[in-house]
MIDOSE-1310 file (N, C-alpha, C; in nm, 2 decimals, decimal comma, always signed):
residues 172
lfqs	+0,08/-0,12/+0,00/+0,00/+0,00/+0,00/+0,09/+0,13/+0,00; +0,19/+0,12/+0,08/+0,28/+0,24/+0,09/+0,34/+0,27/-0,04; +0,39/+0,17/-0,11/+0,46/+0,20/-0,24/+0,36/+0,25/-0,34; +0,24/+0,19/-0,35/+0,14/+0,23/-0,44/+0,10/+0,38/-0,41
wlfg	+0,08/+0,41/-0,29/+0,04/+0,55/-0,25/+0,15/+0,64/-0,29; +0,28/+0,60/-0,25/+0,39/+0,69/-0,27/+0,41/+0,72/-0,42; +0,40/+0,62/-0,50/+0,42/+0,64/-0,64/+0,30/+0,71/-0,70; +0,18/+0,69/-0,65/+0,06/+0,75/-0,71/+0,06/+0,90/-0,68
vstg	+0,11/+0,94/-0,56/+0,11/+1,08/-0,52/+0,22/+1,16/-0,59; +0,33/+1,10/-0,61/+0,44/+1,17/-0,67/+0,49/+1,11/-0,80; +0,40/+1,09/-0,89/+0,44/+1,03/-1,02/+0,53/+1,13/-1,09; +0,64/+1,07/-1,14/+0,73/+1,15/-1,23/+0,84/+1,22/-1,15
kkfv	+0,84/+1,21/-1,02/+0,94/+1,28/-0,94/+1,06/+1,18/-0,92; +1,18/+1,22/-0,95/+1,29/+1,14/-0,93/+1,32/+1,10/-0,79; +1,29/+1,19/-0,70/+1,31/+1,17/-0,55/+1,25/+1,04/-0,50; +1,13/+1,02/-0,54/+1,06/+0,90/-0,49/+1,13/+0,77/-0,54
gsli	+1,16/+0,77/-0,67/+1,23/+0,65/-0,73/+1,36/+0,63/-0,66; +1,44/+0,73/-0,64/+1,57/+0,71/-0,57/+1,55/+0,67/-0,43; +1,44/+0,72/-0,36/+1,42/+0,68/-0,22/+1,39/+0,53/-0,21; +1,30/+0,49/-0,30/+1,27/+0,34/-0,30/+1,39/+0,26/-0,34
fylk	+1,47/+0,31/-0,43/+1,59/+0,23/-0,47/+1,68/+0,23/-0,35; +1,70/+0,34/-0,28/+1,79/+0,34/-0,16/+1,73/+0,24/-0,05; +1,60/+0,25/-0,03/+1,54/+0,16/+0,07/+1,56/+0,02/+0,04; +1,56/-0,02/-0,09/+1,57/-0,16/-0,13/+1,71/-0,21/-0,09
ttpl	+1,80/-0,13/-0,07/+1,94/-0,17/-0,03/+1,96/-0,18/+0,12; +1,86/-0,15/+0,19/+1,87/-0,15/+0,34/+1,77/-0,25/+0,40; +1,79/-0,29/+0,53/+1,68/-0,37/+0,59/+1,55/-0,29/+0,62; +1,55/-0,16/+0,61/+1,43/-0,08/+0,62/+1,33/-0,11/+0,52
ylli	+1,37/-0,17/+0,41/+1,28/-0,20/+0,30/+1,17/-0,30/+0,35; +1,20/-0,38/+0,45/+1,10/-0,48/+0,50/+0,98/-0,40/+0,55; +1,00/-0,28/+0,60/+0,88/-0,20/+0,65/+0,78/-0,17/+0,55; +0,82/-0,16/+0,42/+0,72/-0,12/+0,32/+0,71/-0,23/+0,21
dgns	+0,77/-0,34/+0,22/+0,77/-0,44/+0,12/+0,65/-0,54/+0,14; +0,55/-0,52/+0,06/+0,43/-0,60/+0,07/+0,45/-0,75/+0,05; +0,53/-0,79/-0,05/+0,56/-0,93/-0,08/+0,62/-1,00/+0,04; +0,72/-0,93/+0,11/+0,78/-0,99/+0,22/+0,68/-1,01/+0,34
avfi	+0,59/-0,92/+0,35/+0,49/-0,93/+0,46/+0,40/-1,05/+0,43; +0,36/-1,07/+0,30/+0,28/-1,19/+0,27/+0,35/-1,32/+0,30; +0,48/-1,33/+0,27/+0,55/-1,45/+0,30/+0,57/-1,47/+0,45; +0,59/-1,36/+0,52/+0,60/-1,37/+0,67/+0,47/-1,42/+0,72
ffii	+0,36/-1,37/+0,67/+0,23/-1,41/+0,71/+0,21/-1,56/+0,68; +0,26/-1,61/+0,57/+0,25/-1,75/+0,54/+0,32/-1,84/+0,64; +0,44/-1,79/+0,68/+0,52/-1,87/+0,78/+0,44/-1,87/+0,92; +0,39/-1,75/+0,96/+0,31/-1,75/+1,08/+0,19/-1,83/+1,07
sgia	+0,12/-1,83/+0,96/+0,00/-1,92/+0,94/+0,04/-2,06/+0,95; +0,15/-2,11/+0,90/+0,19/-2,25/+0,91/+0,22/-2,29/+1,05; +0,28/-2,20/+1,13/+0,30/-2,22/+1,27/+0,17/-2,23/+1,34; +0,08/-2,14/+1,31/-0,05/-2,14/+1,38/-0,13/-2,26/+1,35
lsyk	-0,12/-2,31/+1,23/-0,20/-2,43/+1,19/-0,14/-2,55/+1,26; -0,02/-2,56/+1,28/+0,04/-2,68/+1,34/+0,06/-2,67/+1,49; +0,04/-2,56/+1,55/+0,06/-2,54/+1,69/-0,02/-2,64/+1,78; -0,15/-2,65/+1,75/-0,24/-2,74/+1,83/-0,20/-2,89/+1,81
yfmd	-0,15/-2,92/+1,69/-0,11/-3,06/+1,67/+0,01/-3,09/+1,76; +0,10/-3,00/+1,77/+0,22/-3,03/+1,85/+0,20/-3,02/+2,00; +0,08/-2,98/+2,04/+0,04/-2,98/+2,18/-0,01/-3,12/+2,22; -0,08/-3,19/+2,13/-0,14/-3,32/+2,18/-0,12/-3,43/+2,07
ydvk	-0,05/-3,40/+1,96/-0,03/-3,50/+1,85/-0,16/-3,57/+1,81; -0,26/-3,49/+1,79/-0,39/-3,55/+1,75/-0,42/-3,53/+1,60; -0,40/-3,64/+1,53/-0,42/-3,64/+1,38/-0,57/-3,61/+1,35; -0,66/-3,65/+1,43/-0,80/-3,62/+1,41/-0,83/-3,47/+1,42
gvir	-0,76/-3,40/+1,50/-0,77/-3,26/+1,51/-0,73/-3,19/+1,38; -0,62/-3,24/+1,32/-0,57/-3,19/+1,19/-0,68/-3,22/+1,08; -0,74/-3,33/+1,08/-0,84/-3,37/+0,98/-0,96/-3,28/+1,00; -1,00/-3,25/+1,12/-1,11/-3,15/+1,15/-1,08/-3,01/+1,09
maqf	-0,95/-2,97/+1,12/-0,91/-2,84/+1,06/-0,92/-2,84/+0,91; -0,87/-2,95/+0,85/-0,87/-2,95/+0,70/-1,02/-2,95/+0,65; -1,11/-3,02/+0,72/-1,25/-3,02/+0,67/-1,31/-2,88/+0,67; -1,27/-2,79/+0,76/-1,34/-2,66/+0,76/-1,25/-2,55/+0,70
ryfr	-1,13/-2,58/+0,65/-1,04/-2,48/+0,61/-1,10/-2,40/+0,49; -1,16/-2,46/+0,40/-1,22/-2,39/+0,28/-1,32/-2,29/+0,33; -1,41/-2,33/+0,42/-1,52/-2,25/+0,47/-1,46/-2,13/+0,55; -1,36/-2,15/+0,63/-1,29/-2,05/+0,71/-1,23/-1,94/+0,61
lvip	-1,18/-1,98/+0,50/-1,13/-1,88/+0,41/-1,23/-1,81/+0,32; -1,34/-1,88/+0,30/-1,45/-1,83/+0,22/-1,51/-1,70/+0,29; -1,52/-1,71/+0,42/-1,59/-1,60/+0,49/-1,52/-1,46/+0,47; -1,39/-1,44/+0,49/-1,33/-1,31/+0,46/-1,34/-1,28/+0,31
iffs	-1,33/-1,38/+0,22/-1,34/-1,35/+0,08/-1,47/-1,30/+0,04; -1,58/-1,36/+0,10/-1,71/-1,31/+0,07/-1,74/-1,17/+0,12; -1,70/-1,14/+0,24/-1,73/-1,01/+0,29/-1,64/-0,90/+0,23; -1,52/-0,93/+0,19/-1,44/-0,82/+0,12/-1,50/-0,80/-0,02
slfa	-1,54/-0,91/-0,09/-1,60/-0,89/-0,22/-1,73/-0,82/-0,21; -1,81/-0,86/-0,11/-1,94/-0,79/-0,09/-1,93/-0,65/-0,06; -1,83/-0,61/+0,01/-1,80/-0,47/+0,05/-1,77/-0,39/-0,08; -1,68/-0,45/-0,16/-1,64/-0,38/-0,29/-1,76/-0,37/-0,38
ytll	-1,84/-0,48/-0,39/-1,96/-0,48/-0,47/-2,06/-0,37/-0,43; -2,08/-0,36/-0,30/-2,17/-0,26/-0,24/-2,12/-0,12/-0,28; -1,99/-0,09/-0,26/-1,94/+0,04/-0,30/-1,96/+0,07/-0,44; -1,94/-0,03/-0,53/-1,95/-0,01/-0,67/-2,10/+0,02/-0,71
vfgl	-2,19/-0,06/-0,65/-2,33/-0,04/-0,68/-2,38/+0,10/-0,64; -2,34/+0,15/-0,52/-2,38/+0,28/-0,47/-2,30/+0,39/-0,52; -2,21/+0,37/-0,62/-2,13/+0,47/-0,68/-2,02/+0,53/-0,59; -1,98/+0,46/-0,49/-1,88/+0,51/-0,40/-1,74/+0,46/-0,44
mynn	-1,74/+0,38/-0,54/-1,61/+0,33/-0,60/-1,65/+0,31/-0,75; -1,56/+0,33/-0,84/-1,60/+0,33/-0,98/-1,53/+0,22/-1,06; -1,60/+0,18/-1,16/-1,54/+0,08/-1,25/-1,49/+0,15/-1,38; -1,44/+0,08/-1,47/-1,37/+0,14/-1,59/-1,46/+0,24/-1,67
khrw	-1,58/+0,21/-1,67/-1,67/+0,30/-1,75/-1,67/+0,44/-1,71; -1,64/+0,47/-1,58/-1,64/+0,60/-1,53/-1,50/+0,67/-1,54; -1,40/+0,59/-1,59/-1,27/+0,65/-1,62/-1,20/+0,71/-1,50; -1,24/+0,67/-1,38/-1,18/+0,73/-1,26/-1,04/+0,66/-1,23
fpsa	-1,04/+0,53/-1,24/-0,91/+0,46/-1,22/-0,91/+0,35/-1,32; -0,85/+0,38/-1,44/-0,87/+0,29/-1,56/-0,82/+0,14/-1,54; -0,74/+0,11/-1,44/-0,70/-0,03/-1,44/-0,78/-0,12/-1,34; -0,88/-0,06/-1,27/-0,96/-0,13/-1,18/-1,10/-0,15/-1,22
ykfe	-1,16/-0,27/-1,19/-1,30/-0,30/-1,21/-1,34/-0,27/-1,35; -1,29/-0,36/-1,44/-1,33/-0,34/-1,58/-1,46/-0,42/-1,61; -1,53/-0,46/-1,51/-1,66/-0,54/-1,52/-1,77/-0,47/-1,45; -1,89/-0,50/-1,49/-2,01/-0,45/-1,42/-2,03/-0,52/-1,29
psfi	-2,07/-0,46/-1,18/-2,09/-0,52/-1,06/-2,21/-0,62/-1,07; -2,19/-0,74/-1,01/-2,29/-0,84/-1,01/-2,28/-0,93/-0,89; -2,39/-0,95/-0,82/-2,39/-1,03/-0,70/-2,36/-1,17/-0,73; -2,40/-1,22/-0,85/-2,36/-1,36/-0,89/-2,21/-1,37/-0,90
kvlc	-2,15/-1,26/-0,95/-2,00/-1,26/-0,96/-1,94/-1,27/-0,83; -2,00/-1,20/-0,73/-1,95/-1,21/-0,59/-1,95/-1,35/-0,54; -2,06/-1,42/-0,57/-2,07/-1,56/-0,52/-1,97/-1,65/-0,60; -1,96/-1,63/-0,73/-1,86/-1,71/-0,81/-1,72/-1,69/-0,77
dtfy	-1,68/-1,56/-0,74/-1,55/-1,53/-0,69/-1,53/-1,59/-0,56; -1,62/-1,58/-0,47/-1,61/-1,63/-0,33/-1,59/-1,78/-0,33; -1,67/-1,85/-0,40/-1,67/-2,00/-0,38/-1,58/-2,07/-0,48; -1,54/-2,01/-0,59/-1,46/-2,08/-0,69/-1,34/-2,00/-0,75
niff	-1,37/-1,88/-0,81/-1,26/-1,81/-0,88/-1,14/-1,78/-0,80; -1,16/-1,73/-0,68/-1,04/-1,69/-0,60/-0,95/-1,81/-0,57; -1,01/-1,93/-0,55/-0,93/-2,05/-0,52/-0,87/-2,12/-0,65; -0,95/-2,12/-0,76/-0,91/-2,21/-0,87/-0,89/-2,14/-1,00
synp	-0,94/-2,02/-1,02/-0,91/-1,95/-1,15/-0,90/-1,80/-1,13; -0,81/-1,76/-1,04/-0,80/-1,62/-1,00/-0,75/-1,54/-1,12; -0,81/-1,43/-1,14/-0,77/-1,32/-1,23/-0,78/-1,19/-1,16; -0,67/-1,12/-1,13/-0,68/-1,00/-1,05/-0,76/-0,89/-1,12
lesy	-0,76/-0,89/-1,26/-0,84/-0,79/-1,33/-0,99/-0,82/-1,32; -1,03/-0,94/-1,28/-1,17/-0,97/-1,27/-1,21/-1,00/-1,13; -1,14/-0,95/-1,03/-1,17/-0,97/-0,89/-1,21/-0,85/-0,83; -1,30/-0,86/-0,73/-1,34/-0,74/-0,65/-1,24/-0,70/-0,55
nsvl	-1,14/-0,78/-0,52/-1,03/-0,75/-0,43/-0,91/-0,81/-0,49; -0,82/-0,73/-0,54/-0,70/-0,78/-0,61/-0,60/-0,85/-0,52; -0,61/-0,82/-0,39/-0,51/-0,88/-0,30/-0,55/-1,02/-0,25; -0,66/-1,07/-0,30/-0,71/-1,20/-0,27/-0,63/-1,31/-0,34
wtma	-0,53/-1,27/-0,42/-0,44/-1,37/-0,48/-0,38/-1,46/-0,37; -0,36/-1,41/-0,26/-0,30/-1,49/-0,15/-0,38/-1,60/-0,10; -0,51/-1,59/-0,12/-0,60/-1,70/-0,06/-0,58/-1,83/-0,13; -0,56/-1,84/-0,25/-0,54/-1,97/-0,32/-0,41/-2,03/-0,26
lefk	-0,31/-1,95/-0,24/-0,18/-2,00/-0,18/-0,20/-2,04/-0,04; -0,28/-1,96/+0,03/-0,31/-2,00/+0,17/-0,39/-2,13/+0,18; -0,48/-2,15/+0,09/-0,56/-2,27/+0,09/-0,48/-2,39/+0,06; -0,40/-2,38/-0,05/-0,32/-2,50/-0,09/-0,21/-2,52/+0,01
gsfv	-0,15/-2,41/+0,06/-0,04/-2,42/+0,16/-0,08/-2,49/+0,29; -0,21/-2,45/+0,33/-0,25/-2,51/+0,45/-0,27/-2,66/+0,44; -0,31/-2,71/+0,32/-0,32/-2,86/+0,30/-0,18/-2,92/+0,29; -0,08/-2,85/+0,25/+0,05/-2,90/+0,25/+0,09/-2,92/+0,40
ifaf	+0,06/-2,82/+0,48/+0,09/-2,83/+0,63/+0,02/-2,95/+0,69; -0,11/-2,96/+0,66/-0,19/-3,07/+0,71/-0,13/-3,20/+0,67; -0,09/-3,22/+0,55/-0,03/-3,34/+0,50/+0,10/-3,37/+0,57; +0,18/-3,27/+0,59/+0,31/-3,29/+0,66/+0,28/-3,34/+0,80
lcff	+0,18/-3,28/+0,87/+0,15/-3,31/+1,01/+0,10/-3,46/+1,01; +0,01/-3,49/+0,92/-0,05/-3,63/+0,93/+0,05/-3,74/+0,89; +0,14/-3,71/+0,79/+0,23/-3,81/+0,75/+0,37/-3,81/+0,83; +0,41/-3,70/+0,87/+0,55/-3,69/+0,93/+0,55/-3,62/+1,06
gnsk	+0,44/-3,58/+1,11/+0,43/-3,50/+1,24/+0,48/-3,57/+1,36; +0,47/-3,70/+1,36/+0,51/-3,78/+1,48/+0,63/-3,87/+1,45; +0,68/-3,86/+1,33/+0,80/-3,94/+1,29/+0,93/-3,88/+1,34; +1,02/-3,97/+1,38/+1,15/-3,93/+1,43/+1,23/-3,87/+1,31
fryv	+1,19/-3,89/+1,19/+1,26/-3,84/+1,07/+1,20/-3,71/+1,02; +1,10/-3,65/+1,09/+1,03/-3,54/+1,04/+1,13/-3,42/+1,01; +1,23/-3,40/+1,09/+1,32/-3,29/+1,06/+1,40/-3,30/+0,93; +1,43/-3,43/+0,90/+1,49/-3,45/+0,77/+1,39/-3,42/+0,65
vyll	+1,27/-3,46/+0,67/+1,16/-3,43/+0,57/+1,14/-3,27/+0,56; +1,14/-3,21/+0,68/+1,12/-3,06/+0,68/+1,24/-2,99/+0,61; +1,36/-3,04/+0,63/+1,48/-2,98/+0,57/+1,48/-3,01/+0,42; +1,44/-3,13/+0,38/+1,43/-3,15/+0,23/+1,33/-3,07/+0,16
sfll	+1,21/-3,06/+0,23/+1,11/-2,97/+0,17/+1,15/-2,83/+0,16; +1,22/-2,78/+0,27/+1,27/-2,64/+0,27/+1,36/-2,62/+0,15; +1,45/-2,72/+0,13/+1,55/-2,70/+0,02/+1,48/-2,71/-0,12; +1,37/-2,78/-0,13/+1,30/-2,79/-0,26/+1,23/-2,66/-0,28
């Protein structure tokens, strides 16, 4: 968000470009780097998903989490898409036909599209130009990644060789 705002506010000024270039060469760049924040979130999410398992080594608990994972992710997708849809319908945010922000919302608002995005498109055929919320690209990775975590816990969580498997998967 910071980078988009900064570039949007000061388009064409050399100072901004040189500031970002300078920040990229320092550890301070982590403060404004959205991609790193997403990857750090994925790591924290993996730890959170496996924490309960390592408290009691209950594979059934992992299976229960896996059964409801899709629905737990659908809830924020639905409400963020519904929020954008509502703003579009009431003219508080604009699509391409209004020429306000030409790269966003090149489609007409549709509640059916909200439902299709929520239950299928975000997970299985994501297109940022056709989404109500372009940052939902992370949800497909979160969904698939959580099942990788669940599989590791079920197959290797109690094995004495799990650290070898973790190391090999990290190297891959």
